[in-house]
TORPA-4810 file (N, C-alpha, C, O; in nm, 3 decimals):
<nodes>
NODE_1_-9.609_-1.528_7.412_-9.734_-1.474_7.361_-9.712_-1.382_7.241_-9.793_-1.377_7.149_X
NODE_2_-9.600_-1.310_7.243_-9.572_-1.217_7.134_-9.464_-1.279_7.045_-9.350_-1.296_7.087_X
NODE_3_-9.500_-1.312_6.923_-9.405_-1.376_6.830_-9.323_-1.269_6.760_-9.376_-1.185_6.688_X
NODE_4_-9.192_-1.272_6.782_-9.102_-1.175_6.721_-8.993_-1.249_6.646_-8.927_-1.337_6.702_X
NODE_5_-8.974_-1.215_6.517_-8.869_-1.276_6.436_-8.744_-1.192_6.450_-8.738_-1.079_6.399_X
NODE_6_-8.644_-1.244_6.517_-8.521_-1.169_6.544_-8.411_-1.199_6.443_-8.299_-1.149_6.457_X
NODE_7_-8.440_-1.279_6.342_-8.338_-1.308_6.243_-8.306_-1.183_6.162_-8.392_-1.096_6.144_X
NODE_8_-8.182_-1.174_6.112_-8.136_-1.051_6.048_-8.171_-1.050_5.900_-8.087_-1.077_5.814_X
NODE_9_-8.297_-1.018_5.871_-8.342_-1.004_5.733_-8.316_-0.863_5.681_-8.309_-0.841_5.560_X
NODE_10_-8.303_-0.768_5.771_-8.304_-0.627_5.730_-8.190_-0.593_5.636_-8.206_-0.507_5.550_X
NODE_11_-8.074_-0.658_5.650_-7.961_-0.624_5.564_-7.991_-0.658_5.420_-7.965_-0.578_5.330_X
NODE_12_-8.047_-0.779_5.396_-8.079_-0.819_5.260_-8.187_-0.729_5.201_-8.179_-0.689_5.085_X
NODE_13_-8.288_-0.696_5.282_-8.396_-0.610_5.234_-8.341_-0.473_5.197_-8.379_-0.416_5.096_X
NODE_14_-8.250_-0.421_5.282_-8.192_-0.290_5.255_-8.109_-0.291_5.128_-8.115_-0.197_5.049_X
NODE_15_-8.031_-0.398_5.107_-7.949_-0.407_4.987_-8.036_-0.411_4.863_-8.004_-0.348_4.762_X
NODE_16_-8.147_-0.486_4.869_-8.237_-0.493_4.755_-8.298_-0.357_4.726_-8.320_-0.320_4.611_X
NODE_17_-8.326_-0.281_4.834_-8.392_-0.151_4.817_-8.299_-0.048_4.754_-8.345_0.053_4.701_X
NODE_18_-8.168_-0.075_4.760_-8.072_0.023_4.709_-8.040_0.003_4.561_-7.962_0.081_4.505_X
NODE_19_-8.097_-0.097_4.498_-8.071_-0.120_4.356_-8.203_-0.124_4.279_-8.308_-0.154_4.335_X
NODE_20_-8.193_-0.092_4.151_-8.311_-0.098_4.065_-8.349_-0.243_4.036_-8.262_-0.330_4.029_X
NODE_21_-8.477_-0.267_4.018_-8.521_-0.395_3.964_-8.498_-0.391_3.813_-8.482_-0.282_3.757_X
NODE_22_-8.497_-0.507_3.744_-8.480_-0.505_3.599_-8.583_-0.418_3.527_-8.548_-0.349_3.431_X
NODE_23_-8.709_-0.421_3.571_-8.811_-0.341_3.505_-8.787_-0.191_3.525_-8.810_-0.112_3.434_X
NODE_24_-8.742_-0.153_3.646_-8.709_-0.012_3.670_-8.591_0.031_3.585_-8.590_0.141_3.531_X
NODE_25_-8.493_-0.057_3.573_-8.376_-0.025_3.491_-8.416_-0.004_3.345_-8.362_0.083_3.277_X
NODE_26_-8.510_-0.084_3.296_-8.557_-0.069_3.159_-8.622_0.068_3.141_-8.601_0.133_3.038_X
NODE_27_-8.701_0.111_3.240_-8.764_0.244_3.233_-8.659_0.353_3.230_-8.669_0.448_3.152_X
NODE_28_-8.557_0.341_3.316_-8.449_0.440_3.321_-8.379_0.448_3.187_-8.357_0.557_3.134_X
NODE_29_-8.344_0.333_3.130_-8.275_0.331_3.002_-8.362_0.389_2.891_-8.313_0.459_2.803_X
NODE_30_-8.491_0.360_2.896_-8.582_0.414_2.795_-8.584_0.567_2.801_-8.578_0.634_2.698_X
NODE_31_-8.592_0.621_2.923_-8.595_0.766_2.938_-8.464_0.829_2.892_-8.464_0.934_2.827_X
NODE_32_-8.353_0.766_2.925_-8.222_0.821_2.890_-8.194_0.813_2.741_-8.136_0.904_2.683_X
NODE_33_-8.236_0.702_2.680_-8.200_0.678_2.540_-8.307_0.719_2.440_-8.277_0.744_2.323_X
NODE_34_-8.432_0.727_2.487_-8.540_0.751_2.392_-8.622_0.877_2.420_-8.649_0.955_2.329_X
NODE_35_-8.661_0.896_2.546_-8.758_1.001_2.576_-8.715_1.091_2.690_-8.796_1.123_2.778_X
NODE_36_-8.591_1.133_2.691_-8.545_1.219_2.800_-8.626_1.347_2.806_-8.648_1.413_2.705_X
NODE_37_-8.670_1.382_2.926_-8.744_1.505_2.946_-8.891_1.497_2.913_-8.963_1.596_2.926_X
NODE_38_-8.937_1.379_2.872_-9.077_1.366_2.835_-9.159_1.310_2.951_-9.104_1.259_3.049_X
NODE_39_-9.291_1.320_2.938_-9.381_1.263_3.037_-9.394_1.114_3.009_-9.422_1.073_2.896_X
NODE_40_-9.374_1.033_3.112_-9.382_0.889_3.097_-9.511_0.839_3.159_-9.531_0.850_3.280_X
NODE_41_-9.599_0.783_3.078_-9.729_0.734_3.122_-9.730_0.582_3.112_-9.705_0.529_3.003_X
NODE_42_-9.758_0.510_3.221_-9.752_0.364_3.220_-9.827_0.299_3.104_-9.774_0.209_3.039_X
NODE_43_-9.950_0.344_3.078_-10.031_0.281_2.973_-9.968_0.296_2.835_-9.985_0.210_2.749_X
NODE_44_-9.895_0.407_2.814_-9.830_0.429_2.684_-9.693_0.363_2.679_-9.648_0.319_2.573_X
NODE_45_-9.627_0.357_2.794_-9.492_0.302_2.800_-9.491_0.150_2.793_-9.400_0.091_2.734_X
NODE_46_-9.592_0.087_2.851_-9.595_-0.058_2.863_-9.578_-0.133_2.731_-9.492_-0.219_2.721_X
NODE_47_-9.659_-0.102_2.627_-9.643_-0.177_2.502_-9.508_-0.157_2.434_-9.462_-0.244_2.361_X
NODE_48_-9.445_-0.042_2.458_-9.314_-0.017_2.399_-9.206_-0.104_2.461_-9.109_-0.142_2.394_X
NODE_49_-9.224_-0.136_2.589_-9.121_-0.209_2.662_-9.158_-0.354_2.690_-9.079_-0.429_2.749_X
NODE_50_-9.278_-0.394_2.648_-9.317_-0.533_2.666_-9.369_-0.568_2.804_-9.361_-0.684_2.845_X
NODE_51_-9.421_-0.470_2.876_-9.476_-0.493_3.009_-9.624_-0.452_3.009_-9.671_-0.386_2.917_X
NODE_52_-9.695_-0.492_3.116_-9.832_-0.445_3.133_-9.829_-0.306_3.195_-9.729_-0.269_3.257_X
NODE_53_-9.937_-0.230_3.180_-9.945_-0.096_3.238_-9.933_-0.103_3.390_-9.871_-0.016_3.453_X
NODE_54_-9.992_-0.206_3.449_-9.984_-0.220_3.594_-9.840_-0.246_3.639_-9.795_-0.194_3.741_X
NODE_55_-9.769_-0.326_3.561_-9.630_-0.355_3.594_-9.543_-0.231_3.583_-9.447_-0.216_3.658_X
NODE_56_-9.576_-0.141_3.492_-9.496_-0.021_3.471_-9.511_0.082_3.582_-9.420_0.162_3.604_X
NODE_57_-9.623_0.081_3.653_-9.646_0.182_3.756_-9.543_0.173_3.868_-9.492_0.275_3.915_X
NODE_58_-9.512_0.050_3.911_-9.416_0.032_4.021_-9.276_0.082_3.986_-9.216_0.153_4.067_X
NODE_59_-9.221_0.049_3.867_-9.088_0.101_3.833_-9.082_0.253_3.826_-8.983_0.313_3.868_X
NODE_60_-9.187_0.315_3.773_-9.189_0.461_3.765_-9.188_0.523_3.904_-9.117_0.620_3.929_X
NODE_61_-9.267_0.467_3.993_-9.272_0.518_4.130_-9.139_0.495_4.201_-9.090_0.583_4.272_X
NODE_62_-9.082_0.377_4.181_-8.953_0.344_4.244_-8.844_0.437_4.198_-8.764_0.485_4.279_X
NODE_63_-8.839_0.463_4.069_-8.736_0.551_4.013_-8.751_0.693_4.067_-8.652_0.758_4.104_X
NODE_64_-8.875_0.741_4.072_-8.899_0.877_4.118_-8.855_0.894_4.264_-8.803_0.999_4.302_X
NODE_65_-8.876_0.791_4.344_-8.844_0.802_4.486_-8.694_0.791_4.513_-8.643_0.856_4.604_X
NODE_66_-8.623_0.709_4.436_-8.483_0.680_4.468_-8.385_0.776_4.403_-8.278_0.801_4.459_X
NODE_67_-8.419_0.828_4.287_-8.326_0.915_4.216_-8.401_1.031_4.155_-8.523_1.042_4.168_X
NODE_68_-8.327_1.118_4.089_-8.385_1.228_4.015_-8.484_1.309_4.097_-8.604_1.307_4.068_X
NODE_69_-8.439_1.378_4.199_-8.530_1.450_4.289_-8.614_1.556_4.219_-8.716_1.599_4.273_X
NODE_70_-8.571_1.599_4.100_-8.648_1.702_4.031_-8.762_1.644_3.947_-8.836_1.718_3.883_X
NODE_71_-8.775_1.511_3.947_-8.890_1.452_3.877_-9.013_1.469_3.966_-9.000_1.494_4.085_X
NODE_72_-9.129_1.455_3.908_-9.252_1.474_3.985_-9.360_1.384_3.928_-9.349_1.337_3.815_X
NODE_73_-9.464_1.361_4.003_-9.572_1.274_3.958_-9.704_1.349_3.956_-9.721_1.451_4.024_X
NODE_74_-9.795_1.299_3.878_-9.929_1.355_3.871_-10.028_1.241_3.885_-10.028_1.147_3.806_X
NODE_75_-10.112_1.249_3.984_-10.212_1.146_4.011_-10.149_1.011_4.036_-10.215_0.908_4.022_X
NODE_76_-10.021_1.009_4.073_-9.954_0.885_4.108_-9.923_0.794_3.992_-9.875_0.682_4.013_X
NODE_77_-9.950_0.837_3.868_-9.931_0.747_3.756_-9.844_0.804_3.645_-9.810_0.733_3.551_X
NODE_78_-9.807_0.929_3.655_-9.727_0.993_3.552_-9.601_1.048_3.614_-9.606_1.111_3.720_X
NODE_79_-9.488_1.026_3.549_-9.362_1.079_3.599_-9.300_1.169_3.494_-9.283_1.130_3.379_X
NODE_80_-9.267_1.292_3.536_-9.199_1.385_3.447_-9.051_1.381_3.481_-9.015_1.403_3.597_X
NODE_81_-8.967_1.353_3.385_-8.826_1.331_3.411_-8.747_1.458_3.384_-8.766_1.524_3.282_X
NODE_82_-8.657_1.491_3.476_-8.571_1.607_3.460_-8.455_1.574_3.368_-8.374_1.487_3.400_X
NODE_83_-8.445_1.641_3.255_-8.339_1.614_3.159_-8.202_1.639_3.222_-8.110_1.559_3.202_X
NODE_84_-8.186_1.747_3.296_-8.057_1.778_3.357_-8.015_1.669_3.455_-7.899_1.631_3.460_X
NODE_85_-8.110_1.619_3.533_-8.076_1.515_3.629_-8.037_1.387_3.557_-7.947_1.316_3.601_X
NODE_86_-8.104_1.357_3.447_-8.073_1.235_3.373_-7.931_1.235_3.321_-7.867_1.130_3.314_X
NODE_87_-7.880_1.352_3.287_-7.746_1.357_3.231_-7.641_1.319_3.333_-7.528_1.285_3.297_X
NODE_88_-7.677_1.324_3.459_-7.586_1.280_3.565_-7.608_1.131_3.587_-7.646_1.088_3.696_X
NODE_89_-7.584_1.052_3.482_-7.618_0.911_3.490_-7.533_0.837_3.592_-7.570_0.727_3.635_X
NODE_90_-7.419_0.894_3.632_-7.335_0.829_3.731_-7.410_0.800_3.859_-7.385_0.700_3.925_X
NODE_91_-7.505_0.890_3.894_-7.584_0.869_4.015_-7.672_0.746_3.999_-7.685_0.665_4.091_X
NODE_92_-7.734_0.734_3.882_-7.823_0.621_3.859_-7.749_0.492_3.836_-7.799_0.385_3.873_X
NODE_93_-7.630_0.498_3.776_-7.558_0.375_3.745_-7.518_0.301_3.871_-7.504_0.178_3.869_X
NODE_94_-7.500_0.373_3.981_-7.465_0.306_4.106_-7.580_0.220_4.155_-7.559_0.122_4.226_X
NODE_95_-7.703_0.257_4.116_-7.821_0.181_4.156_-7.858_0.075_4.053_-7.939_-0.014_4.081_X
NODE_96_-7.800_0.083_3.935_-7.837_-0.007_3.827_-7.762_-0.139_3.838_-7.640_-0.140_3.845_X
NODE_97_-7.834_-0.249_3.840_-7.767_-0.378_3.852_-7.701_-0.420_3.721_-7.730_-0.366_3.614_X
NODE_98_-7.613_-0.516_3.732_-7.550_-0.576_3.617_-7.659_-0.638_3.528_-7.735_-0.723_3.576_X
NODE_99_-7.670_-0.599_3.401_-7.777_-0.653_3.317_-7.757_-0.800_3.281_-7.852_-0.866_3.238_X
NODE_100_-7.635_-0.850_3.297_-7.605_-0.988_3.258_-7.628_-1.082_3.376_-7.566_-1.066_3.482_X
NODE_101_-7.715_-1.178_3.357_-7.740_-1.276_3.464_-7.645_-1.394_3.455_-7.617_-1.460_3.556_X
NODE_102_-7.596_-1.422_3.334_-7.507_-1.538_3.317_-7.422_-1.519_3.192_-7.469_-1.467_3.091_X
NODE_103_-7.296_-1.563_3.200_-7.206_-1.564_3.084_-7.154_-1.705_3.065_-7.120_-1.774_3.162_X
NODE_104_-7.147_-1.747_2.941_-7.091_-1.878_2.911_-7.038_-1.880_2.768_-7.076_-1.796_2.686_X
NODE_105_-6.952_-1.975_2.739_-6.900_-1.992_2.604_-6.960_-2.119_2.545_-6.966_-2.223_2.610_X
NODE_106_-7.003_-2.109_2.421_-7.064_-2.223_2.354_-6.999_-2.244_2.219_-6.941_-2.152_2.160_X
NODE_107_-7.010_-2.368_2.169_-6.968_-2.393_2.032_-7.069_-2.327_1.940_-7.189_-2.331_1.966_X
NODE_108_-7.021_-2.267_1.834_-7.107_-2.188_1.747_-7.237_-2.263_1.716_-7.234_-2.376_1.666_X
NODE_109_-7.349_-2.199_1.745_-7.480_-2.262_1.727_-7.564_-2.184_1.627_-7.563_-2.061_1.628_X
NODE_110_-7.635_-2.256_1.543_-7.727_-2.192_1.448_-7.834_-2.117_1.526_-7.891_-2.170_1.621_X
NODE_111_-7.861_-1.994_1.486_-7.964_-1.915_1.552_-7.908_-1.805_1.639_-7.976_-1.706_1.664_X
NODE_112_-7.784_-1.820_1.686_-7.727_-1.719_1.774_-7.682_-1.597_1.695_-7.662_-1.489_1.752_X
NODE_113_-7.665_-1.614_1.564_-7.615_-1.503_1.482_-7.707_-1.382_1.485_-7.662_-1.268_1.469_X
NODE_114_-7.836_-1.405_1.505_-7.932_-1.294_1.507_-7.936_-1.218_1.637_-8.007_-1.117_1.647_X
NODE_115_-7.862_-1.264_1.737_-7.861_-1.197_1.866_-7.779_-1.068_1.858_-7.701_-1.048_1.765_X
NODE_116_-7.798_-0.981_1.958_-7.727_-0.854_1.960_-7.580_-0.876_1.998_-7.549_-0.960_2.082_X
NODE_117_-7.491_-0.799_1.936_-7.351_-0.802_1.975_-7.336_-0.728_2.108_-7.398_-0.624_2.130_X
NODE_118_-7.254_-0.783_2.195_-7.238_-0.727_2.329_-7.093_-0.745_2.374_-7.007_-0.784_2.296_X
NODE_119_-7.069_-0.716_2.504_-6.937_-0.738_2.560_-6.828_-0.662_2.487_-6.849_-0.552_2.437_X
NODE_120_-6.710_-0.723_2.481_-6.596_-0.658_2.416_-6.617_-0.646_2.266_-6.559_-0.558_2.202_X
NODE_121_-6.699_-0.734_2.207_-6.732_-0.722_2.065_-6.801_-0.590_2.038_-6.767_-0.520_1.942_X
NODE_122_-6.898_-0.556_2.122_-6.969_-0.429_2.107_-6.881_-0.311_2.141_-6.884_-0.208_2.074_X
NODE_123_-6.801_-0.325_2.246_-6.715_-0.215_2.289_-6.616_-0.177_2.179_-6.579_-0.061_2.166_X
NODE_124_-6.573_-0.275_2.101_-6.482_-0.247_1.990_-6.549_-0.160_1.884_-6.481_-0.088_1.811_X
NODE_125_-6.683_-0.167_1.876_-6.758_-0.083_1.782_-6.763_0.062_1.828_-6.771_0.154_1.746_X
NODE_126_-6.757_0.083_1.958_-6.770_0.218_2.014_-6.636_0.283_2.048_-6.633_0.398_2.093_X
NODE_127_-6.527_0.211_2.027_-6.396_0.263_2.065_-6.289_0.206_1.973_-6.320_0.140_1.874_X
NODE_128_-6.164_0.233_2.008_-6.052_0.181_1.931_-6.003_0.047_1.985_-5.899_-0.003_1.941_X
NODE_129_-6.074_-0.011_2.077_-6.036_-0.139_2.133_-6.038_-0.246_2.025_-6.131_-0.253_1.945_X
NODE_130_-5.935_-0.329_2.022_-5.931_-0.438_1.925_-6.035_-0.542_1.962_-6.046_-0.579_2.079_X
NODE_131_-6.113_-0.590_1.865_-6.217_-0.689_1.898_-6.154_-0.821_1.943_-6.044_-0.855_1.900_X
NODE_132_-6.222_-0.894_2.029_-6.169_-1.023_2.075_-6.175_-1.127_1.963_-6.241_-1.106_1.861_X
NODE_133_-6.108_-1.238_1.983_-6.107_-1.344_1.882_-6.244_-1.410_1.869_-6.278_-1.462_1.763_X
NODE_134_-6.321_-1.406_1.975_-6.455_-1.464_1.973_-6.559_-1.352_1.965_-6.527_-1.237_1.992_X
NODE_135_-6.681_-1.386_1.929_-6.790_-1.289_1.925_-6.878_-1.307_2.047_-6.911_-1.419_2.086_X
NODE_136_-6.917_-1.196_2.108_-7.007_-1.200_2.223_-7.147_-1.162_2.179_-7.168_-1.059_2.116_X
NODE_137_-7.243_-1.247_2.213_-7.384_-1.224_2.180_-7.463_-1.206_2.308_-7.435_-1.271_2.409_X
NODE_138_-7.563_-1.119_2.305_-7.652_-1.097_2.419_-7.791_-1.146_2.385_-7.845_-1.115_2.279_X
NODE_139_-7.849_-1.223_2.477_-7.985_-1.277_2.459_-8.064_-1.253_2.587_-8.009_-1.251_2.696_X
NODE_140_-8.194_-1.235_2.572_-8.280_-1.232_2.690_-8.293_-1.375_2.743_-8.260_-1.471_2.673_X
NODE_141_-8.341_-1.387_2.865_-8.358_-1.521_2.922_-8.455_-1.603_2.840_-8.436_-1.724_2.823_X
NODE_142_-8.560_-1.539_2.788_-8.659_-1.610_2.706_-8.597_-1.658_2.574_-8.621_-1.771_2.532_X
NODE_143_-8.518_-1.570_2.510_-8.455_-1.609_2.384_-8.350_-1.718_2.404_-8.335_-1.806_2.319_X
NODE_144_-8.278_-1.711_2.515_-8.179_-1.814_2.545_-8.247_-1.949_2.567_-8.199_-2.052_2.519_X
NODE_145_-8.358_-1.948_2.639_-8.433_-2.071_2.661_-8.484_-2.128_2.529_-8.477_-2.249_2.506_X
NODE_146_-8.535_-2.039_2.441_-8.585_-2.085_2.312_-8.472_-2.141_2.225_-8.490_-2.240_2.155_X
NODE_147_-8.355_-2.076_2.231_-8.240_-2.124_2.153_-8.198_-2.263_2.198_-8.167_-2.348_2.115_X
NODE_148_-8.198_-2.285_2.328_-8.160_-2.416_2.381_-8.261_-2.524_2.344_-8.226_-2.641_2.329_X
NODE_149_-8.387_-2.483_2.330_-8.489_-2.580_2.291_-8.480_-2.617_2.144_-8.509_-2.730_2.105_X
NODE_150_-8.438_-2.519_2.061_-8.430_-2.543_1.916_-8.301_-2.612_1.874_-8.300_-2.688_1.777_X
NODE_151_-8.192_-2.587_1.946_-8.061_-2.636_1.904_-7.988_-2.701_2.020_-8.012_-2.670_2.136_X
NODE_152_-7.900_-2.791_1.986_-7.815_-2.853_2.087_-7.702_-2.757_2.120_-7.620_-2.724_2.034_X
NODE_153_-7.696_-2.713_2.244_-7.595_-2.617_2.286_-7.483_-2.691_2.360_-7.509_-2.767_2.454_X
NODE_154_-7.361_-2.669_2.317_-7.246_-2.733_2.379_-7.157_-2.625_2.441_-7.104_-2.540_2.370_X
NODE_155_-7.142_-2.630_2.572_-7.053_-2.535_2.639_-6.908_-2.577_2.618_-6.875_-2.696_2.621_X
NODE_156_-6.821_-2.477_2.597_-6.680_-2.504_2.569_-6.593_-2.409_2.649_-6.642_-2.307_2.698_X
NODE_157_-6.463_-2.439_2.664_-6.371_-2.346_2.730_-6.353_-2.221_2.645_-6.379_-2.223_2.524_X
NODE_158_-6.308_-2.113_2.707_-6.291_-1.987_2.634_-6.187_-1.998_2.523_-6.196_-1.926_2.424_X
NODE_159_-6.089_-2.088_2.538_-5.983_-2.097_2.438_-6.023_-2.181_2.317_-5.944_-2.193_2.224_X
NODE_160_-6.141_-2.238_2.317_-6.186_-2.317_2.203_-6.195_-2.226_2.080_-6.259_-2.122_2.087_X
NODE_161_-6.133_-2.264_1.967_-6.135_-2.178_1.848_-6.273_-2.156_1.789_-6.295_-2.059_1.716_X
NODE_162_-6.366_-2.244_1.820_-6.503_-2.230_1.768_-6.598_-2.170_1.871_-6.720_-2.179_1.857_X
NODE_163_-6.543_-2.108_1.975_-6.627_-2.058_2.084_-6.692_-1.925_2.051_-6.633_-1.840_1.983_X
NODE_164_-6.812_-1.908_2.100_-6.881_-1.779_2.101_-6.924_-1.755_2.245_-6.964_-1.848_2.316_X
NODE_165_-6.915_-1.631_2.289_-6.960_-1.599_2.424_-7.106_-1.558_2.420_-7.147_-1.481_2.333_X
NODE_166_-7.182_-1.608_2.514_-7.324_-1.573_2.525_-7.348_-1.506_2.660_-7.310_-1.559_2.764_X
NODE_167_-7.410_-1.390_2.656_-7.454_-1.323_2.777_-7.607_-1.334_2.785_-7.677_-1.295_2.691_X
NODE_168_-7.655_-1.385_2.894_-7.800_-1.394_2.915_-7.840_-1.275_3.001_-7.795_-1.262_3.115_X
NODE_169_-7.926_-1.187_2.947_-7.961_-1.061_3.014_-8.094_-1.071_3.086_-8.181_-1.151_3.051_X
NODE_170_-8.106_-0.987_3.190_-8.230_-0.981_3.266_-8.343_-0.917_3.183_-8.460_-0.948_3.206_X
NODE_171_-8.309_-0.831_3.090_-8.409_-0.769_3.003_-8.364_-0.787_2.859_-8.246_-0.810_2.834_X
NODE_172_-8.457_-0.777_2.762_-8.420_-0.801_2.622_-8.316_-0.700_2.573_-8.346_-0.580_2.569_X
NODE_173_-8.198_-0.742_2.536_-8.095_-0.648_2.489_-8.133_-0.578_2.360_-8.077_-0.473_2.327_X
NODE_174_-8.227_-0.635_2.286_-8.268_-0.573_2.159_-8.354_-0.449_2.181_-8.375_-0.372_2.086_X
NODE_175_-8.404_-0.426_2.303_-8.494_-0.313_2.329_-8.432_-0.180_2.287_-8.500_-0.097_2.227_X
NODE_176_-8.305_-0.160_2.317_-8.240_-0.032_2.290_-8.121_-0.046_2.195_-8.044_0.048_2.177_X
NODE_177_-8.107_-0.163_2.135_-7.994_-0.187_2.045_-8.014_-0.115_1.912_-8.126_-0.087_1.871_X
NODE_178_-7.904_-0.085_1.847_-7.906_-0.025_1.714_-7.804_-0.097_1.626_-7.691_-0.123_1.669_X
NODE_179_-7.845_-0.128_1.505_-7.757_-0.196_1.410_-7.700_-0.326_1.467_-7.586_-0.361_1.441_X
NODE_180_-7.781_-0.395_1.546_-7.738_-0.524_1.599_-7.640_-0.516_1.714_-7.580_-0.618_1.750_X
NODE_181_-7.621_-0.397_1.773_-7.527_-0.377_1.883_-7.602_-0.322_2.003_-7.684_-0.231_1.987_X
NODE_182_-7.576_-0.374_2.122_-7.645_-0.327_2.242_-7.615_-0.180_2.266_-7.513_-0.128_2.221_X
NODE_183_-7.704_-0.114_2.339_-7.686_0.030_2.364_-7.567_0.055_2.455_-7.532_-0.031_2.536_X
NODE_184_-7.504_0.172_2.443_-7.384_0.200_2.522_-7.403_0.203_2.672_-7.311_0.167_2.746_X
NODE_185_-7.519_0.244_2.721_-7.539_0.249_2.866_-7.547_0.108_2.925_-7.487_0.080_3.028_X
NODE_186_-7.622_0.020_2.859_-7.627_-0.119_2.904_-7.490_-0.184_2.893_-7.450_-0.261_2.980_X
NODE_187_-7.420_-0.152_2.786_-7.285_-0.207_2.767_-7.193_-0.161_2.879_-7.115_-0.240_2.932_X
NODE_188_-7.203_-0.033_2.914_-7.121_0.019_3.023_-7.148_-0.056_3.153_-7.055_-0.095_3.224_X
NODE_189_-7.277_-0.076_3.184_-7.313_-0.146_3.306_-7.264_-0.290_3.305_-7.226_-0.344_3.409_X
NODE_190_-7.264_-0.352_3.188_-7.223_-0.493_3.179_-7.073_-0.511_3.194_-7.027_-0.620_3.229_X
NODE_191_-6.996_-0.404_3.167_-6.850_-0.416_3.170_-6.781_-0.332_3.277_-6.658_-0.335_3.288_X
NODE_192_-6.857_-0.257_3.355_-6.794_-0.163_3.448_-6.714_-0.232_3.558_-6.630_-0.169_3.622_X
NODE_193_-6.740_-0.362_3.581_-6.663_-0.436_3.681_-6.541_-0.503_3.621_-6.465_-0.569_3.692_X
NODE_194_-6.520_-0.488_3.491_-6.401_-0.541_3.425_-6.288_-0.442_3.447_-6.290_-0.332_3.392_X
NODE_195_-6.191_-0.480_3.526_-6.086_-0.386_3.565_-5.962_-0.394_3.477_-5.855_-0.343_3.512_X
NODE_196_-5.977_-0.457_3.362_-5.868_-0.454_3.264_-5.849_-0.308_3.219_-5.946_-0.241_3.184_X
NODE_197_-5.727_-0.261_3.219_-5.700_-0.121_3.188_-5.748_-0.082_3.049_-5.799_0.029_3.029_X
NODE_198_-5.733_-0.173_2.954_-5.777_-0.142_2.817_-5.929_-0.129_2.810_-5.981_-0.042_2.741_X
NODE_199_-5.998_-0.215_2.882_-6.144_-0.208_2.885_-6.190_-0.080_2.951_-6.281_-0.013_2.901_X
NODE_200_-6.129_-0.044_3.064_-6.167_0.078_3.134_-6.145_0.201_3.047_-6.228_0.292_3.045_X
NODE_201_-6.033_0.204_2.974_-6.005_0.318_2.885_-6.107_0.326_2.773_-6.156_0.434_2.741_X
NODE_202_-6.140_0.210_2.714_-6.237_0.206_2.605_-6.375_0.250_2.653_-6.447_0.317_2.579_X
NODE_203_-6.412_0.212_2.774_-6.541_0.254_2.830_-6.545_0.406_2.850_-6.647_0.470_2.824_X
NODE_204_-6.436_0.461_2.896_-6.429_0.606_2.914_-6.445_0.677_2.780_-6.517_0.777_2.771_X
NODE_205_-6.379_0.627_2.677_-6.389_0.686_2.544_-6.533_0.679_2.493_-6.585_0.775_2.438_X
NODE_206_-6.596_0.563_2.512_-6.733_0.545_2.467_-6.828_0.642_2.536_-6.913_0.703_2.471_X
NODE_207_-6.814_0.657_2.668_-6.904_0.744_2.741_-6.879_0.892_2.711_-6.971_0.973_2.717_X
NODE_208_-6.756_0.927_2.679_-6.727_1.065_2.640_-6.794_1.100_2.508_-6.835_1.215_2.487_X
NODE_209_-6.806_1.002_2.420_-6.868_1.025_2.289_-7.019_1.015_2.294_-7.088_1.054_2.199_X
NODE_210_-7.071_0.961_2.404_-7.216_0.937_2.411_-7.292_1.068_2.407_-7.259_1.162_2.479_X
NODE_211_-7.394_1.076_2.322_-7.474_1.196_2.306_-7.599_1.186_2.392_-7.688_1.105_2.364_X
NODE_212_-7.606_1.268_2.496_-7.723_1.268_2.583_-7.837_1.342_2.515_-7.946_1.354_2.571_X
</nodes>
């Protein structure tokens, strides 16, 4: 008479609850890189980030509840961010998912040149790391889909001399990029699982130089 679902869904739900959604991560990065310490209003934030005002309300609420205990809300729609708490980005980075949904190597394709530099190519700009032989480009899922529709894309092995690496991101990498290079916080998140000693050292150097 009483229908009870005893399957173990709770672990997956709990794991999802412990990480930011892509839209929440975009809000966090916006506050850290653009408007630290300012009042964030969904209706004003939405057009800047390419979302609807309704879509922005959930990420702001999620961020306020999970991190930055000194932030506060007004009427449930405005979040005031604590600048001091934001500077402790290590707390938030543990909740921030990998921005890259897919990595692949392709034969150089027309149109990819306008994409943002990312990966080790970008890290070489922020540190003394020697740039790789290939160039890494970051594209949003929408831009990657459009590129594939406009041009014939051929996947190749990493050792191919004509290879370029493409990272397909959950959010548009151009949102916070400067001079054609992805922002350092997104770059850090994209490479923090790379345990190459040179990469780890270069990331440390980049974050030490980062101006909060």
